[in-house]
C-alpha positions as CSV (number, residue, x, y, z in Angstrom):
1,M,25.5,-5.0,-20.8
2,T,22.0,-3.7,-22.6
3,L,20.5,-6.3,-19.6
4,L,22.3,-4.1,-17.7
5,E,20.9,-1.1,-18.3
6,S,17.5,-2.2,-18.4
7,F,18.2,-3.1,-14.4
8,L,19.8,-0.1,-13.6
9,A,16.8,2.4,-15.0
10,Q,14.2,-0.3,-13.8
11,P,15.4,-0.4,-9.6
12,Q,11.8,-1.2,-8.2
13,Q,11.5,-3.9,-10.9
14,V,14.6,-5.6,-10.1
15,G,13.9,-4.5,-6.0
16,L,10.4,-6.4,-5.8
17,S,10.6,-9.1,-8.2
18,S,11.3,-12.7,-8.4
19,I,14.3,-14.2,-11.0
20,S,11.8,-16.4,-12.6
21,A,9.3,-13.5,-13.5
22,L,12.1,-10.5,-13.7
23,A,13.8,-13.0,-16.6
24,Q,10.1,-13.4,-18.4
25,D,9.6,-10.1,-18.4
26,H,13.1,-9.7,-20.4
27,G,13.1,-12.5,-22.4
28,V,15.8,-13.9,-21.4
29,N,16.6,-16.9,-19.1
30,A,16.9,-17.1,-15.7
31,S,20.4,-18.7,-15.9
32,T,21.3,-16.0,-17.9
33,L,20.6,-13.4,-15.2
34,T,22.4,-15.8,-12.8
35,R,25.8,-15.5,-14.7
36,L,25.3,-12.1,-15.0
37,C,25.6,-11.7,-11.2
38,K,28.3,-14.1,-11.2
39,A,30.2,-12.4,-14.1
40,L,30.6,-9.2,-11.3
41,H,31.3,-11.4,-8.7
42,F,28.4,-11.5,-6.9
43,D,27.4,-14.6,-5.6
44,G,24.2,-14.9,-6.6
45,F,20.8,-13.1,-7.7
46,K,19.7,-12.7,-4.0
47,T,22.7,-11.0,-3.6
48,F,22.6,-8.5,-6.4
49,Q,19.1,-8.1,-5.8
50,A,20.2,-7.1,-2.4
51,L,21.6,-3.9,-3.9
52,F,18.1,-2.7,-5.8
53,R,15.9,-3.5,-2.0
54,E,19.0,-0.9,0.1
55,D,18.6,2.0,-2.4
56,L,14.4,1.3,-2.5
57,A,14.3,1.4,1.1
58,D,16.7,4.6,1.1
59,S,15.8,7.8,2.2
60,S,16.7,9.5,-1.7
61,F,13.6,7.9,-2.3
62,Y,11.7,10.5,-3.6
63,S,14.0,12.7,-4.3
64,S,15.6,10.6,-6.6
65,R,11.8,9.5,-8.6
66,A,11.7,13.5,-8.5
67,Q,15.1,14.2,-10.3
68,R,13.7,11.9,-13.0
69,L,10.5,12.8,-13.2
70,I,11.9,16.0,-13.9
71,G,14.8,15.2,-16.2
72,D,12.0,13.2,-18.0
73,T,9.9,16.2,-18.6
74,Q,12.8,18.7,-19.7
75,Q,13.9,16.2,-23.1
76,S,11.0,15.2,-23.8
77,Q,9.8,17.8,-26.3
78,P,5.0,17.5,-25.2
79,L,2.7,18.1,-28.1
80,S,1.5,20.6,-24.9
81,A,1.6,21.8,-22.2
82,L,-0.5,19.9,-20.8
83,A,1.7,16.5,-21.9
84,P,3.0,16.2,-18.3
85,E,0.3,16.3,-17.0
86,Q,-1.5,13.6,-19.3
87,A,0.9,11.0,-18.1
88,L,0.2,11.6,-14.6
89,Y,-3.4,11.2,-15.6
90,Q,-2.8,7.6,-17.6
91,A,-0.7,6.2,-14.8
92,E,-3.5,6.8,-12.8
93,H,-6.0,5.1,-14.4
94,D,-3.9,2.0,-15.6
95,N,-3.6,2.1,-12.0
96,V,-7.0,1.4,-10.8
97,R,-7.4,-0.5,-13.6
98,A,-5.2,-3.0,-12.5
99,C,-6.7,-2.6,-8.8
100,V,-10.3,-3.7,-9.7
101,E,-8.3,-6.3,-12.1
102,A,-6.4,-7.7,-10.1
103,I,-8.6,-7.6,-6.6
104,D,-9.7,-10.9,-5.2
105,D,-13.6,-11.0,-4.6
106,N,-13.0,-14.0,-1.4
107,T,-9.6,-12.1,-0.1
108,L,-12.7,-8.4,-0.2
109,E,-15.6,-10.6,1.4
110,A,-13.1,-11.9,4.0
111,A,-11.5,-8.5,5.0
112,C,-15.1,-7.4,5.6
113,A,-16.5,-10.8,7.2
114,Q,-13.2,-9.3,9.7
115,L,-14.1,-6.1,9.9
116,V,-17.6,-6.9,11.0
117,S,-16.7,-9.6,13.7
118,A,-13.5,-7.8,15.6
119,R,-14.1,-6.6,18.9
120,R,-12.3,-4.1,17.9
121,V,-9.8,-2.3,14.4
122,H,-7.0,-0.3,14.9
123,I,-6.1,1.0,11.9
124,V,-2.5,1.9,11.4
125,G,-0.7,4.1,8.5
126,L,2.1,6.7,9.0
127,R,3.5,9.4,7.1
128,A,3.1,9.2,3.2
129,S,0.2,6.9,4.3
130,F,-1.5,8.8,7.1
131,A,-4.3,10.0,5.3
132,A,-5.8,7.2,3.3
133,A,-5.6,5.9,7.6
134,H,-7.4,9.0,8.9
135,Y,-10.2,8.3,5.8
136,L,-10.8,4.3,6.3
137,A,-10.8,5.5,10.1
138,Y,-12.9,8.5,9.8
139,Y,-16.0,6.0,7.9
140,L,-15.2,3.1,9.0
141,D,-16.5,4.6,11.9
142,Y,-19.6,5.4,10.8
143,L,-20.5,1.7,10.8
144,R,-19.2,0.2,13.8
145,D,-17.7,0.9,16.6
146,D,-14.1,0.5,18.0
147,V,-12.6,2.1,15.5
148,Q,-9.1,3.2,16.8
149,L,-7.3,5.4,14.2
150,I,-3.5,5.1,15.5
151,A,-1.5,8.1,14.9
152,S,1.8,7.8,17.1
153,T,1.0,10.8,18.9
154,A,3.9,11.4,21.3
155,G,4.4,7.6,21.4
156,V,1.5,6.7,23.2
157,D,-0.2,5.6,20.8
158,V,2.0,2.5,19.7
159,E,1.5,0.8,23.6
160,R,-2.3,0.5,22.3
161,V,-1.3,-2.4,20.8
162,L,-0.5,-4.0,24.4
163,D,-5.2,-4.3,24.2
164,L,-5.0,-6.2,21.4
165,D,-5.2,-10.2,20.8
166,E,-6.8,-12.5,18.4
167,R,-10.7,-11.3,19.4
168,D,-9.9,-7.6,17.3
169,C,-8.6,-6.6,13.8
170,V,-5.4,-4.2,12.8
171,V,-6.0,-2.5,9.5
172,A,-2.4,-1.9,8.6
173,I,-1.4,0.5,5.5
174,A,2.1,0.7,4.1
175,F,3.5,1.8,0.5
176,R,6.4,0.8,0.3
177,P,8.9,2.6,1.3
178,E,7.2,1.0,4.3
179,S,6.6,3.1,7.5
180,R,9.2,1.6,10.7
181,S,6.4,2.7,13.1
182,T,3.4,1.2,10.7
183,L,5.8,-1.9,10.5
184,D,6.8,-2.2,14.3
185,Y,3.1,-1.4,15.4
186,A,2.3,-4.1,12.8
187,R,4.5,-6.7,14.7
188,A,3.7,-6.2,17.5
189,A,0.1,-7.1,17.2
190,A,1.3,-10.3,15.2
191,H,3.0,-10.7,17.8
192,Q,-0.1,-11.2,20.2
193,G,-1.8,-13.3,17.9
194,T,-4.1,-10.4,16.2
195,P,-5.4,-10.3,12.4
196,I,-4.0,-7.8,10.3
197,I,-5.3,-6.5,7.3
198,G,-3.2,-5.3,5.0
199,L,-3.5,-2.4,2.3
200,T,0.0,-1.8,0.1
201,N,1.1,-1.2,-2.8
202,H,3.8,-3.2,-2.7
203,P,2.9,-7.6,-2.4
204,R,6.4,-8.4,-1.2
205,G,6.5,-5.7,1.7
206,E,7.3,-7.2,5.2
207,V,3.1,-6.1,5.9
208,P,1.8,-8.3,3.6
209,G,4.0,-11.2,5.1
210,L,2.8,-10.7,8.8
211,S,-1.0,-9.9,7.4
212,S,-3.2,-12.8,6.9
213,L,-5.1,-10.7,4.7
214,T,-4.0,-8.4,1.9
215,L,-5.1,-6.3,-0.9
216,V,-2.9,-4.7,-3.4
217,A,-3.7,-1.0,-5.4
218,A,-1.2,-0.4,-7.9
219,A,1.1,2.9,-7.8
220,A,3.5,2.7,-10.9
221,G,3.9,6.0,-12.9
222,P,6.4,8.7,-13.3
223,F,4.2,10.9,-9.8
224,F,7.4,11.6,-7.9
225,F,5.4,10.0,-4.3
226,N,3.0,7.0,-4.6
227,P,0.3,7.4,-6.4
228,M,-3.0,7.0,-4.0
229,S,-6.0,6.4,-6.2
230,S,-6.1,3.0,-6.3
231,L,-5.2,3.3,-2.7
232,F,-8.2,5.1,-2.1
233,L,-10.4,3.4,-4.6
234,L,-9.5,0.0,-2.7
235,I,-10.6,1.8,0.6
236,E,-14.0,2.6,-0.8
237,M,-14.7,-0.1,-2.3
238,L,-14.4,-2.3,1.0
239,L,-16.4,0.1,3.5
240,S,-19.3,0.2,0.5
241,R,-18.7,-3.8,0.3
242,L,-19.4,-3.2,4.4
243,A,-22.2,-1.1,4.4
244,T,-23.3,-3.7,1.9
245,R,-22.9,-6.3,4.2
246,L,-23.9,-4.2,7.4
247,G,-27.4,-3.7,5.2
248,P,-30.1,-2.3,7.5
249,E,-27.9,-1.4,10.8
250,A,-25.5,1.0,7.8
251,I,-28.4,2.9,7.3
252,K,-29.2,2.8,11.1
253,R,-25.5,3.9,12.1
254,I,-25.2,6.2,9.2
255,R,-28.5,8.9,10.4
256,R,-27.4,8.5,13.9
257,R,-24.0,10.1,13.1
258,E,-26.2,12.7,10.8
259,A,-28.6,13.4,13.4
260,L,-25.9,13.9,15.6
261,I,-23.6,16.4,13.0
262,A,-27.0,18.2,12.5
263,R,-27.8,19.0,16.2
264,L,-24.5,20.4,17.3
265,S,-23.8,21.8,13.8
266,V,-21.6,20.8,12.5
267,E,-20.0,22.5,8.9
């Protein structure tokens, strides 16, 4: 029962890990997990895992995490009033470090090449991921033409996927739980042969499965929404690599934008 209690305390790990990875993390053989599943009257590990995945996709995802955070804070005896905030800082620090350590230079370079060569770039990231999608679209527009942020205003923008083909590119940003609208857009783009760059904290999610290139931003920790520091860092790394690749052309385009902003007295 100790192993089962550990699983119940870490539903995300159980829902997202393979049986071999989960067994290794808990210091047991994969066969031990299979026997546990059978003892609980499941057909096997996949059926057992499906319950945890359903829980992760449930609409109560954030409230459950908030309840856990508040409960952990109330039950602990912090040394100072800043202890919970220190825990959040440490988690974000670890996320950023994990993101940097896991980044694959070839994948980052390939993503930049895709963003340079694409005829059009559509960026979609809805609900919790919209802030990051807007950030990427706004600054990518400084560096190249034909950047479109997909916001699904009144459902109109979803239809823009009909303009795409293999000459274009979609950047799909989806943190768990993945937004259905983002998934629908990515599926439609993939159906039309459009290359997809996925930005996610969930490497086994559906967006990575649809993507030709995937960049992963770690997002672990006690915060009851998805921690975003590593995602914004990942976007900054992507934009910086892209600007370096474009060289003088990037500087020229940025200066043109700055001149327009100054001329219009935009604040």
